[in-house]
Structures are given as structure tokens and as C-alpha cells.
C-alpha positions as CSV (number, residue, x, y, z in Angstrom):
1,S,-10.0,35.3,17.8
2,H,-7.7,33.8,20.7
3,A,-4.2,33.4,20.3
4,I,-2.9,29.6,20.0
5,Q,-1.3,28.4,23.2
6,F,1.0,25.3,24.0
7,P,0.6,22.7,23.9
8,I,0.4,22.2,20.1
9,V,0.0,19.3,17.7
10,C,2.1,20.2,14.4
11,K,1.4,18.4,11.4
12,P,2.7,18.0,7.9
13,L,1.5,19.8,4.9
14,V,1.1,16.5,2.8
15,S,-2.5,15.2,2.2
16,H,-4.0,11.7,3.5
17,G,-2.3,8.9,1.4
18,M,1.0,10.3,1.6
19,K,3.6,8.5,3.7
20,K,4.5,11.1,6.1
21,A,0.8,12.4,6.4
22,H,0.5,10.7,10.1
23,Q,4.2,11.9,11.4
24,M,3.2,14.4,14.2
25,C,4.5,16.2,16.8
26,L,3.1,17.1,20.3
27,V,4.7,20.6,21.4
28,F,4.8,21.7,24.7
29,G,6.7,25.0,24.9
30,P,8.4,27.3,22.8
31,G,11.8,25.3,23.2
32,G,10.6,22.5,21.7
33,L,10.1,24.3,18.3
34,G,13.2,23.3,16.9
35,E,12.7,19.9,16.6
36,V,9.5,19.9,14.4
37,P,10.0,19.5,10.9
38,V,8.7,22.5,8.5
39,P,6.6,23.7,6.7
40,C,3.7,22.4,9.1
41,V,0.5,23.4,10.3
42,A,-0.1,24.3,14.0
43,Q,-3.2,23.1,15.8
44,Q,-3.7,23.9,19.3
45,F,-4.1,20.9,21.8
46,V,-7.3,20.6,23.1
47,A,-7.9,18.2,26.5
48,H,-10.4,15.6,25.2
49,D,-9.7,12.8,27.8
50,A,-8.2,10.7,24.9
51,R,-11.6,9.8,22.8
52,L,-11.5,10.7,19.5
53,L,-15.2,10.4,17.2
54,K,-14.7,9.6,13.8
55,V,-17.6,10.8,11.9
56,Y,-18.0,9.1,8.3
57,V,-20.5,11.0,5.8
58,L,-22.3,9.2,3.4
59,G,-24.4,11.4,1.3
60,P,-27.0,13.2,3.7
61,H,-26.3,10.8,6.6
62,Y,-23.5,10.1,8.7
63,Y,-22.4,7.5,11.4
64,L,-20.2,7.7,14.3
65,T,-17.7,5.5,15.8
66,W,-15.2,6.5,18.7
67,R,-11.3,5.9,18.7
68,P,-8.6,6.1,21.4
69,S,-6.9,9.1,21.0
70,L,-3.8,11.4,22.9
71,R,-4.2,12.1,26.7
72,N,-4.5,15.1,28.2
73,F,-1.4,17.0,28.4
74,T,-0.4,20.5,29.7
75,A,2.5,23.0,28.5
76,G,5.6,22.9,30.1
77,D,9.6,22.2,29.6
78,Q,9.4,18.5,28.3
79,P,11.0,17.7,24.8
80,S,8.5,17.5,22.1
81,I,7.1,14.3,21.2
82,C,7.0,13.2,17.9
83,F,4.6,9.9,16.7
84,N,2.3,8.2,14.3
85,S,-1.4,9.0,14.5
86,Q,-2.2,5.9,13.3
87,D,-0.4,4.2,16.0
88,I,-2.9,6.3,18.8
89,S,-6.1,6.1,17.1
90,K,-6.7,2.8,15.5
91,P,-9.5,1.0,17.2
92,H,-7.2,-1.3,19.5
93,S,-4.1,1.2,19.5
94,S,-2.0,1.0,22.7
95,S,0.6,3.4,23.3
96,P,1.6,5.6,26.3
97,L,0.5,8.4,25.0
98,N,-3.2,7.2,24.4
99,A,-5.6,5.5,26.7
100,P,-7.8,2.5,25.5
101,L,-11.5,3.3,25.3
102,P,-13.7,1.9,28.0
103,P,-15.7,-1.6,26.8
104,N,-19.1,0.3,27.1
105,A,-17.7,3.5,24.9
106,A,-20.2,2.6,21.9
107,E,-22.9,2.6,24.4
108,E,-22.2,5.8,25.7
109,A,-24.5,9.0,24.9
110,Q,-23.2,11.0,21.8
111,P,-22.5,14.8,21.4
112,C,-25.5,16.9,20.6
113,P,-27.1,15.9,17.4
114,Q,-28.2,19.1,16.3
115,K,-24.5,20.2,16.7
116,L,-23.0,17.2,15.1
117,R,-25.7,17.8,12.2
118,F,-24.8,21.6,12.1
119,L,-21.2,20.5,11.2
120,V,-21.6,17.9,8.8
121,D,-23.9,20.2,6.5
122,V,-21.4,23.0,6.6
123,V,-18.2,20.9,5.8
124,R,-20.2,19.2,3.0
125,Q,-21.3,22.5,1.8
126,E,-17.9,23.7,1.9
127,L,-16.4,20.5,0.2
128,G,-19.3,20.0,-2.3
129,Q,-18.6,16.2,-1.5
130,L,-21.0,13.5,-0.2
131,L,-18.3,11.2,0.8
132,F,-15.7,12.3,3.5
133,G,-14.9,11.6,7.2
134,M,-14.2,14.1,10.0
135,D,-12.2,13.5,13.2
136,V,-14.2,15.7,15.9
137,I,-13.1,16.1,19.5
138,V,-15.1,17.0,22.4
139,E,-13.5,19.6,24.7
140,K,-13.1,18.5,28.1
141,G,-15.4,20.7,30.7
142,T,-16.6,22.6,28.0
143,G,-18.1,20.0,25.5
144,R,-17.2,22.2,22.6
145,L,-17.2,20.2,19.4
146,C,-13.8,20.8,17.3
147,I,-12.9,19.4,14.2
148,I,-9.2,18.5,13.9
149,D,-9.2,16.5,10.2
150,V,-11.0,16.1,7.5
151,N,-10.8,13.1,5.0
152,N,-11.8,12.3,1.6
153,F,-12.9,8.8,0.8
154,P,-12.5,7.4,4.2
155,G,-12.3,3.8,5.1
156,Y,-15.8,3.8,6.8
157,D,-14.3,1.3,9.6
158,G,-16.9,0.3,11.7
159,V,-19.8,1.3,9.5
160,A,-22.2,-1.5,9.4
161,N,-23.5,-2.4,6.1
162,F,-21.6,0.3,4.3
163,L,-21.7,-1.4,0.5
164,D,-25.5,-1.5,0.8
165,K,-25.7,2.1,2.2
166,L,-23.3,3.3,-0.8
167,S,-25.3,1.4,-3.3
168,A,-28.3,3.0,-2.3
169,L,-26.7,6.6,-2.3
170,L,-25.7,5.4,-5.8
171,A,-28.9,4.5,-7.3
172,E,-30.8,7.6,-5.5
173,L,-28.3,9.8,-7.3
174,V,-28.7,7.9,-10.5
175,S,-32.4,8.2,-10.3
176,S,-32.6,11.8,-9.8
177,E,-31.3,12.7,-12.9
178,P,-33.6,13.8,-15.2
179,P,-33.7,11.6,-18.4
180,D,-31.9,12.9,-21.8
181,S,-34.4,12.8,-24.8
182,G,-31.6,13.6,-27.2
183,I,-33.6,16.6,-28.7
184,D,-31.9,20.1,-27.8
185,T,-34.5,23.0,-27.4
186,S,-32.9,26.6,-28.0
187,D,-32.9,26.7,-23.9
188,S,-31.0,23.4,-23.7
189,S,-28.3,24.3,-26.3
190,D,-27.7,27.7,-24.8
191,E,-26.9,26.2,-21.7
192,R,-24.6,23.9,-23.5
193,K,-22.6,27.0,-24.4
194,P,-19.6,28.3,-23.0
195,Q,-20.4,30.4,-20.3
196,M,-18.6,33.1,-18.2
197,C,-17.6,32.2,-14.6
198,R,-19.8,34.3,-12.2
199,T,-18.6,34.6,-8.5
200,P,-21.1,32.3,-6.6
201,K,-23.2,33.9,-3.3
202,K,-21.5,33.7,-0.3
203,L,-23.4,31.7,1.8
204,H,-24.2,32.5,5.5
205,L,-24.7,30.0,8.0
206,R,-25.8,30.2,11.6
207,P,-25.9,27.3,14.1
208,P,-28.9,25.9,15.4
209,H,-30.2,27.6,18.5
210,P,-29.4,25.9,21.6
């Protein structure tokens, strides 16, 4: 593994929905660490040309929308910058720290669908959830996809006909449940008895071949 390098983004430990969840600090060098509230999570800052990809997962499907994000920064001796991420990455956010999206951003090519599908499937399996969102950035120069945040039950802003899609998913889940006859067989009775917890098998996931 590679050691983390400056600049870094420091985030609070509180989860989404808390007042301070979006308060972050951009730290350019060791001298700025004293300005960071602790405890916190430190993430390597990755240059990504001020673009953030919101990935909204709805069952087996996912939907993408671009958002503005932090400009490219480099390490240095300047003071740390504390900011609210909601002031940076809303659809029409305007800040000295970000850059507006070009008018044709929605029409531009998306990252590799196979890589995105792999990320979505792995995170869904790890979370055991069907409704969540991911913030993904594309590293400048390499095209590497980096997940910088995962949100439970996001707002699905920009997903057309979201309620219809959600209703279809719920209907599919309900229809896939086997009907209950009300008659207990010996096997089903055993299944209802308390069982010893077993350690699940570890799954080995491999990325798709390029």
C-alpha cells in the first residue's frame, strides 16, 4: 500500500444527516494539521478536474449525474481550508474552491461501464442494501475511479421518474417472496427455531478483465 500524501481532506466521524457531517478541511502540509478538528477521517486528495460523479443505486440498476467538485490542488505551506461540502458539490454551487460544470457535462462520455458496475456490485454486496449512493471521482491522468463517500438512502436528485422506479423495485421484491401457506412442515418448523450463528464464507471478488 502507498503512504498517504498531502494534500489531504479531513472529514468528521459523524454520519450523514448530522449537522457537522459536511464540515471538512483541505490540508496542504504537516503545518496545517493543528487546524483540523479531531477525531476525523483523513483521505488522500486526488486531482479530478473539479468533477464529482454521483452514483445512485436502485436495486440492480444505477444512475449517474455529474456535480461540481474541488479544483485540483497541490501540497504546500498554505493554511488549511475548512469548508462545507454542500457549498461545493450542489448542482449549481459556486465557490472559489470549485469550478462550474460545462454546459454539456451531462452529454460527455461516462467512465468505463464495466468498472462502474464492478464498484456498484461490490459495495451493494458489502452493505447488503439496495438503496444507496456513492460519490466517485475520476483521477486526472490515470482514469482511476475512487470512491470518496457512500450514502444510505440518498435523495436521488436528477434521477428521472425516481418514484416510478422505486415502486417497480418494491413490486418486484414483493412478488419474488414465496407465498406462505400457513402450514408448518417439519423442515419449516426447524427453520423457525433459533439457530447458532455461523461465520459467513468470505467472498473473493475480482475486477472484470480489461
